[in-house]
N, C-alpha and C positions, 0 to 999 in steps of 0.2 A: 704553370702548374705541373708538378711532377706526378707522373702516373706510376703507381706501384704495380709491377707486373704480377699476374696470377699464374702459377704453375701447377699443373696437375701431373702426378706421377703414379705409377703402379707401386703399391706398397707390398709388404710381406703378408702372407696369410690371406690372400684374396681381398686385400683392402685397396682403396684409392686414397691418395694423400693430396690434399689441397694445400699449397703454400702461398701465402699472401703476406708479404713483408715478414714480420717475425711470427706470424700465426702459422702453425702447422696443425692441420686438421685431418686426422685419419678417419675415413668413412668406410663402412661396409659397401660392397659393390651395389647392392640394391638401393641403399640410401643415396649413393653418388648419382645413380640414374635418376632418382626422383628429384634430387637437387638440380641436376642438369636441366631436366624438363621445366622445372619451376623457374630457373634463371632465364631460360630462353623465353618462356611465356611472359615473365615480368618485363624483360627487355622490350619485347614486341609491344606489350600493352602500353608502356610508357611513351612509345613513339606514335601512338594513335592520335586521331583528331581530338578525342576526348579521353585523356589519360585517367585511369582510376584514381580514386581518392587515396591519400597517404594512409597507410595502415591496412590496406586491403590485403588479405591473405591470398597468396598465389600458389597453386599446386600444379596446374596443367592448363592447357587451353588449346582450342582449335586455332592453329597459326595461319594467318592470312598469307597465302602464297602469291607473290607478285611476279615471279618468273620461274622457269624450269628448263632443265637441259637433260638430255639422255645421251648415253654414250657407252663405251666399253672401257673397263678398268685396264690401265696399263700394267697392273700387277698380275692379274689372273685371267684377264679377258672376259670376265663376267659383265653383265649389264649393270649400268650405274644410272640411278635417277638422282638428279640434284635439284633441290627446291630452294628458291630464295624467298625468305620471309621479310616482312617489313623491317627496315633498318639495315638491310644489306647482308644479313647472315645467310650463307649457303649451307645447307645440310645435305650430306650425300648418303645415299643408300645403295648398297651392293646387293644385287638380286641374282640368284641362279636363274637360268633360262626359263624353267617352268613357272617360277614365281613371277618373273617379269611378265610373262605372257598372261598369267592369271590376273595380275594387278591391272594390266592394260585392258583386258576384257571387262573386268569389273568396273573400272572407271568409265569405260565407254558405255556400258550398260546403264550406269547411274546417270551419266550425262545425257544420254539420248532418250531415256524413258522418264526422267524426273523421279524415278523410284529409288529403291535401295536394294542392295544384294539381299537375298533371302536370309532371314534370321539375324540381320545386323542392323541395329539401331544405335547409332553412335551419338553420344552427347558430350 
């Protein structure tokens, strides 16, 4: 089986261009972000023990994290949080020091109290 590669490029005027074989699909940046989230969610959902039925519309999901790593960026020395989701995809987040500290404290609070940060109910 031949796999057709997918390429994503920065386009002109703040667009993102997806190239898949002969298909060239320019997207506005916000639409590209929504598509990226939906693609990751759909990929992870299909790898679950009970994949969704064909035709299910996918927009976003809470992704099951199976592993994580923290470290320092070799580019700018800021904190990096890497999360692995089902299927082997690693997603990396760069965090300035204050944000990294706040995220760690918030996760610790939720994990140890079984509660949620004030004012945040995520669905």
